[in-house]
C-alpha positions as CSV (number, residue, x, y, z in Angstrom):
1,M,-7.5,45.2,88.5
2,P,-7.4,42.1,86.3
3,R,-4.6,39.6,86.6
4,Y,-2.9,38.1,83.6
5,N,-0.4,35.2,83.1
6,Y,2.6,35.9,80.9
7,E,5.3,33.6,79.7
8,C,8.8,34.6,78.5
9,S,9.6,33.1,75.1
10,N,13.4,33.4,76.0
11,C,13.7,31.9,79.5
12,G,10.3,30.3,79.9
13,E,9.5,32.2,83.2
14,V,5.8,32.4,83.9
15,M,4.6,35.5,85.7
16,I,1.3,36.7,87.1
17,V,0.9,40.4,86.4
18,F,-1.9,42.8,87.5
19,H,-2.7,45.7,85.1
20,S,-5.6,47.4,83.4
21,M,-7.1,46.0,80.2
22,E,-5.5,48.7,78.1
23,D,-1.9,48.0,79.3
24,T,0.5,45.3,78.1
25,F,3.5,43.6,79.6
26,T,6.3,42.9,77.2
27,D,9.7,42.9,78.9
28,C,10.9,40.0,81.0
29,K,12.1,41.0,84.5
30,V,14.1,37.8,85.0
31,C,16.3,37.6,81.8
32,L,15.8,41.3,81.0
33,Q,14.9,40.6,77.4
34,I,12.7,43.1,75.5
35,N,9.4,42.0,73.8
36,T,9.6,38.4,74.9
37,M,6.5,38.2,77.1
38,K,3.4,36.6,75.7
39,K,0.0,36.6,77.3
40,L,-1.3,33.1,78.2
41,L,-4.9,32.1,78.0
42,S,-6.6,31.8,81.4
43,R,-9.9,30.8,82.7
44,P,-12.1,33.6,84.0
45,L,-13.2,33.5,87.6
46,T,-16.9,32.7,88.0
47,V,-18.8,32.9,91.3
48,K,-21.7,30.5,91.6
49,K,-24.6,31.5,93.7
50,R,-26.1,29.0,96.1
51,K,-29.8,28.2,96.0
52,P,-31.6,29.6,99.0
53,T,-32.7,26.9,101.5
54,D,-35.8,26.9,103.7
55,K,-33.7,26.3,106.8
56,K,-31.3,28.8,108.4
57,I,-27.7,27.8,108.9
58,G,-28.1,27.7,112.6
59,A,-31.0,25.3,112.4
60,V,-29.1,23.0,110.1
61,T,-26.2,23.0,112.5
62,K,-28.4,22.3,115.5
63,E,-30.0,19.4,113.6
64,Y,-26.7,17.9,112.8
65,I,-25.5,18.2,116.4
66,E,-28.6,16.5,117.7
67,K,-28.3,13.6,115.2
68,N,-24.7,13.0,116.2
69,R,-25.5,13.3,119.9
70,E,-27.7,10.3,119.6
71,I,-25.0,8.3,117.8
72,L,-22.5,9.3,120.5
73,K,-24.8,8.1,123.3
74,Q,-25.2,4.7,121.5
75,Q,-21.5,4.3,121.1
76,K,-20.9,5.1,124.7
77,K,-23.5,2.6,125.8
78,E,-21.9,-0.1,123.6
79,A,-18.4,0.7,125.0
80,K,-19.6,0.4,128.6
81,E,-21.2,-3.0,127.9
82,K,-18.1,-4.4,126.2
83,T,-15.5,-6.0,128.4
84,Y,-11.9,-5.4,127.7
85,E,-9.0,-7.7,128.6
86,P,-5.9,-6.0,130.1
87,A,-2.9,-6.1,127.8
């Protein structure tokens, strides 16, 4: 079911209402006034499709782990070589 945003012209309350395209929502449930709800413009939901890649997700993840493993080895080596003064 589509969702619509409505605003009450009397109390200013904004509501999200789910109903079919043929139905309307006119009465405010907060201030109980009749025919005060006006439909607000809203942006439609669009879903973008991703471009297919040559690599599978698992392969990309494995590649990323391997690259970072080498960086971690280098950082460990540098930390072992460095001398630290006690505080």
